[in-house]
N, C-alpha and C positions, 0 to 999 in steps of 0.2 A: 504494500500500500504506500504509494508515493505521497509526499507531504502536501503537495498542491499549494506552494508558498504564494502563488499569485493571489489566492483567496485568504489564506491564513493570516497574511500580514495586514489585510483589511479588517479581519474579524478581531484580531488580538486586542486592539485598543478598547474594544467594547465588552470583552469578557468580564464578568462580575460587575456589570453596570445594569441599571434598571431598564435600559433600552432593549427592546425585543429585537433579536437578530433574525432577519428573514432572508432565506436563500431561495431564489427562484431559478428556474431553468427547465429546459426540455427534459422529458422523461429519460431516465437512465444516463444522464450526463455526469453523475457523480455526487449528487446532493446528499444522499444517504452516507456516503463515505466522508463527506465534509463533517457530518455530525459525529462520526467515529473519530475523526482527527481532532475535533474539539475536545471530545471526551479524553482522548489520549493526552492532550496537553494539560487538561485539568488534573488528571491523575498524576502526571509528572510534576505538577505544582503542589501536590499534597492533598488534593481533594479525594475523599473516599468514594469509590464507585457506588456504595450503598446510598449515596445522596442523589443518584441519577434516577430519573423516571423517563423511560423511553417508550414511545408508541409509534408504530408505522401503521397508518390508517388504511393502507392497502392490504394489510394482513387480516384475513378473515376472523382471526381470533379477537379482533377489536371491533367487529361490526356493531356490537351493542353500544359502542361509545361514539356513534356518529351524530349525536345531537349535543348541543352546547350544555344543556342541563345535566345530562347523564355524565358527560365527560367532566364537568365541573365537580360533581359529587365524587367521582372516582379519584380525581387528582387531589382534591382537598383532603380526602380520607388518607390517601397514601402519603401526601406531604406532611400530614400531622404526625406520622410515625418516624420522620427523619429528624435527626439532631442536626441543627445548623441549617444552612441554606440548601434548598432543593434546586436541582438542575433539571429543567424540563426540556425534553427533546421530542418534537412532534414532526413526523415525516408525512408529507402529502396532506397537509392540514385542510386543504380545500374539500376533502371528503366529509368534513364535519359541518353540519348545518349551523349557521350563525357562530362560526368559530371565533370571530373577532370579539364578540361579547365575552366569551369564555376566557380568551387569552388576556383581555384587558382586566378581567376580574382577578385572574391569577397575579397579574402585575401589581394590582392595588392591594390585594388581600393576603398574599403569601410572601414569605421571605424566599425569593426564587430568582433564578437566572434563566431566561427563556430563549430557546432556539427552535425555529420552525422552518420547514421547507414546503414548497409548492410548485406544481407543474403548470401553473396558469398565470399568464402575464397580467391578468386583471385581478390577481389575488388581493391587491390593496387599492383597488380603484372603485369599489362599490360603496353604496351608502353606509354600510356597516363599518367600513374602514375608517370612518370619522372617529370611531372609538379609539383608534390607535394613532390618530394624527399627531405627528411630532414625537411619537413615543417608540419609534422603531428605526432601524437602519436596514436598508435592502441591498443585497449583493446578488447580482446575476451570475450564475455558474454556467460555464460552457463545457462542451466536450474537451478532451485534452488538446492543448496547444502542441505544436511540433516539439518544443522543448520538453513538455511533460511526456509526450509519446516516447521521446528518446530515453528519458528517465525510466519509464516503465519497461521498455525493451531491454535496457541494460540490466534492470532488476530481474527480468525474465530470462536473461541469457540469450536473447534473440537479436540483439543489435549487431549489425555488420558495418554499415557506413552511413554517413549523413545523406548521401545521394540516394541510396536505396530506401532509406527511411522516408525521405521526402516524396519519392515516387509512390511509395506505398500509402502515404498520408493523402496524397492527391486523389488516389483511387478509393481508399476505404475510410478516410476520415479519422476522427479522434474519439469516438465513443469508447470509454474505458474498457468495457467488457470484451470488446472485439480483440483486444491485445492478448487475451487468454485463449483464443480459439485456434485450432491447429492448422487450418488451411483456408484457401480462398472460398471454397464452397460453403464452409461453416460460417465465415464472416458474412457472405452475401445473404445466406439464410437468416442470420441474426438480424441484419439490417432490414430485410424484408419484413420480418416479424415485428420489429420495432415500428416500422412505418404503419403496419396494420393496427398496432396498438394505439398509436397516436391518432390515426384517422378515425378509428371506431370509438375508442374510449374518450379521447380528449376533444373530439370534434363532433362526430355524428350523434353519439348518445347525449352529450352535453347540450347540443343545440337541436336535438330532435330532427335530424336530417334523414330522410328515408331514401331519396333519390341521390345516389352517390356518383353517377357518371360525370356530371358537370363538375362536381367538387374535385374529383381526382384529376380531371383534365385541366382545370384551371391551375391546380398546384403543379402539375407536370409542366405546363406552359411557363409558369413563373420561374421554375427551377431550370428550364431550358434557357431562360433569358435573364439570368442573374446579372445584375449590374447595368441593365438597360432601363431607360426611363419607363415608368409604369403608366398605362392607360387602360382603365377598366372598360371604356367604350370599345377600344380596339380588341381587347380580349373577348368580350361578349360577342362582338361581330364575327370574330374568327370561329368561336364555338358554334354559333348559329350556322355559319357557312359549312361547317363539318357535320351538321345535322344534330347538334346537341342543344337542347332547349335551355336557354338561360337569358338573363338580362344584365344590364350594367349594374343595377342595384344589387342583384344577387352576387355578382363577382366581387363587389365591394364588401359585402357581408362575408364571403368566403375568405377574402384577404384578412379581414379582422380575426376570423377564427384561426387562420394559420399563424398569425402573429400571437394570438392569445395562447396557442399551444407551443410557441417558440420554434416552430419549424421554419418560419421565415422571420428575418430581421430587416428593419428598414433603415435607410439613411435619408434624412430630409435634405432638400437642396437649399443652399444659403447663397444669397446674392452678396458677394464680397464688397462690391462698391456701394450698393444700396443698404448694406448692413441690415438685411431682413431675411427671414425664412420665406421661401416660396411655397405656396399652398398646393402646387401641382408637380407632377413629374418626379416624385421621389423615386428612389431605387430600392430594390430588394435583394437580399443575399440569403444564401442557405446557411442554416445554423451548423451544418456539417456536410462536407463534400461527399463522404461515403453514403450518407442518407440521400443526398441529392442525386447521386449517381444511380441508385436503385429505383428512383422515382421518375426521373426525367425520361422523355420518350425519344428525343433526338439522339442520333449517334454522332453528331458533330462534336468536335473537340476544339474548344476555344480557350487556349492556354492563357491568353490575356485575361479573360474573365475569371478563370480558376485562380490565377495569381491574385487578382483584385479581391476575390472573395476571401482568400486565405489571409491577406493583409488586413482586410476589414475585421475578420474574426479575431486576429491577433491583437489588434488595437482595442477591440471591445473586451477581450480577455484581460488585457493590461489595465482595464478600468477607465478607458477613454470614452467620451461621447464622440460619435463619428458622424460628420455631415459631408455632403458632396458640395463642392464650391463652384459657383458660377461667376465667371469674370468676363464681363462683356459677352462676346460670342465664343469664348473658350471655357474649358472646364478644368477644375482641379479635382483629382480623384477623391481625395479625402482631406478634410480639415478636422483635426483631432484635438479635443479639449479634456483636460483633467486638472481640476482645481484651477490654479493660476497658469498652468502649462497650456501651450498651444503649439501645434506644428502642422506642416503641410506635407502631403505625400502624393507622388505620382507613381503609378504601378505599370510596368510593361513586362511582357514575356521576354523578348530580346530587343535590344535597341540597335536598329540599323542606322546608318548615317542619315537617312531620310527621317527617321523617328526622333533622332536626338534633339533637333531643334524644337519639336513640339513638346517633348517631355520636359526638357530643361527650360525652354522658352516660356512656357506657361508660368512656371515658378519664378522666373526672372522678372516677370511683370508685377510681382507682388513686392511692393516697396515697404516692407516692415522688417523687423529684426528677429522674427520667429524662425525656428529651425525649419529647413526645407529638405526633403528627401526624394530621391528617385530610387525605386526598388525594382530590380529586374533579375532575370536569370543569368545575366552576363557576369563573367569572372573578372574581366578587366575593370579597373577603377576609372570611371568616367566623370568623376566629380569636377565641377567647374563653378566659378563665380560664387563660392560660398555654399553652393547646393551640394549636398552629400549624396553620392551614389553608393548603394549597398547591394550586394548579392542577396537574393531573397532567402536562401538557406541560412546564410550568416546572420541576416537580420532577425529571422525567426528564432534562431538558437542562441543568439548573443544580444539581448536587448541593450 
């Protein structure tokens, strides 16, 4: 079990505080392991494991605890038997009706430290979430980054080289469990099963969708077109032309459901000169390239878009907010924000002489002092005029 320092360093400052620690992310990205890592650190700091109360609400043994009232009674009873502070760990909390009321009551009424996970992006956006307003910190957990994948492969004894690892990561992504599977067929089967679980449990059942053809086709289309400007009208028109009944409004609903289940992530467009977010043509990226590759329909291989998707995920994993920049009639692939930090990134597969002016020239038009990067598969260092060029594998493995 690797330490996942990308996330632990964000969680540590809040351990043993009254703030509720909320970890969200797509199903099977490693949220449950994060709870185990936190427990491990607590034990190493001297906390007795008898002070832990842990419940995974996807475990059928806890089906009777799926309402706030019953859960409250059970945890209050168990916490009363603990000497000192109780440490509460709730996995997939969205399965509990009115869970926010219950969690807030624990925060107010018990001597406790609370950690929860959920596989729903709207976990804290509903009306009930006002109970927790200002009383929690939220951390989104992603599948393994390339650096984490390398750590896991070294631990497993399967690491050979950075180049082979990167090629494998492009094809099969970073879901932690897949690194313990013996062959390509097992990995593909696992990813297919994960896709079905997300589509059925996190989307169809949650939103009472019975006709799934359009839903699956819209998702496949979006994943075929990662990094391209989004138009619901164009997608619905294409679906209708292929004989699939849908509407623009339906496509927009589906996109919300995909985002809610974390299978799709978005990057808003930002007008750099106008200093304003643009309300249309945002872009979407896959939360994992392995999952994307088993869902998409097209056989086309667009390495530029794959590299762009990986860099987007990497920056999100590092805790940055990521936007797409519009500069007059040109585009900056990513503007990344983290606290007071800000940086610009252009991504390319390989930079030909014809490409070099575009990739570097766009950044040279930005007249500020924030760091600027061009990331590509090239091995030669093409840095110029203060713009740093980095090989993508080096960038991903050496932040």
